[in-house]
C-alpha positions, 0 to 999 in steps of 0.5 A: 151036340150041345153046340147046335142045342145052343144054336137052336136055342138062339134062333127061338129066342131072336123069333120071339124078341121079333114077334114081340118088337114087331111094330117097332120094328115095322115103323123103323123100317117104315121110317127108314124107307121115308128118308130115304124116299125123300133124300131121292126126290131131294137130290131129283128134285135139286138135278131137275131145278138145275137142269131148268135153270140152266135151260132158262139161262140158255134162253136169254139170248140177245135180240135179233138185229137186221145183217150188219147191225151189232147185235144188242146184249140182253137186258139186265132183268132178263138174267135178274128174272132167271136168278129170282125163279132159279136161287142155291143153283149154279144158274142162278148164280151165274145168272145174277152176276151176269145181270149185275155186269149188263147193269154196269155196262149199261151206265146203271153203278148204282144199281149194279153194286147193289146186285154184285153187293147181293151176289156176294151175299147169296154165294159167298164160296162161289168161284167167281166171288172175286169177279163180284167184289172187283165189280163193288169197287167199280161200280162206287168208282164209277159214281165217283166214289173214289176214296171207298173205291180205294179202300175196297181195292186195297183190301182185294189186294190183302186178301186175294194176292194170288188171285187172277183178277190182282193186276186188274185190282192193282191197275185200278188202285194206281190209277186212283192213287194218281186221280187223288194226288198220290202218284208216288204211291201209284208209281210203286203199283204201275212198277210192281205189276211191270216188274212181273211180266205177265200175260194180262192187259193190266200188266203188259200197259203197265210199263207204259203207265210208268212212262206217262206217269215219270213224264208228268212227275219228272221230280220221280225219277231216280236220282244219279248217284254221286260222283266218286270222290276225285281224290286218289290214295295213291295221288296222294302218297305221291304228292307227300312224298315230292313234298317231302323230297323236297323239303330243307332237313336240318343241319347235323350238331355244330355244322354252320349252314352256309348261305346258299348264293342264287345268281341273278339271272342274266339280261338276254341280249337280243338275238340271243334266242332266249325269250324275254320275261314279260310282266303286267307292270307298267 
């Protein structure tokens, strides 16, 4: 009975508190509804922008040519327009990267370098950012800035050892070393690529490049191992034993050594069959 009374009192107290704070509670509820609605609109709008960006990127197509003629790829500006209209979207990121590649293919290496750099700044965590880093180095190399390009390739190798673009960076750096008159460093990189035997183009071409480099620089070929020592310990011991056996031993104390008589050689008779000693004396 007491518990029923206590629950009734608690309900009346809660109702009184709600009535007293009804304005504040209504404001909180309205604010929560507004926040939830805003989040929903933002997500919906983001999805709509992403969908629109995908449609805009898909609309960029090669120009239609007469039958039998090669298709002309879309200009870089068409991709860059999508990237500018839909920033911070996955489609916009792809459009920016493809636009930079189109600039490079068109021979606009300075513009391509700037666009690749912009991609790295706007989308540093994008899965294809490593391709943009290779693009920066390749653009510098195409402009003749080989020292800067080599630095970028080297930094890429140090930071992205397991990246799929690693063989491309290694081959490019080896090529630059060869152009800079550093064939020994180039050979190390080509041999590194050849030893891994990957299926990519750069690794498969590496053995050929190793042979071509060794042909140009025969001094880089491995030197033959030194010949083993001609004397063999067993032969030395045998020679020493023979010398010791043929030496004259000292006579015992008190004994007299008789002179050794060496008979004069007999003069061979003609026709005896003994060969004559031929000397070079006159």
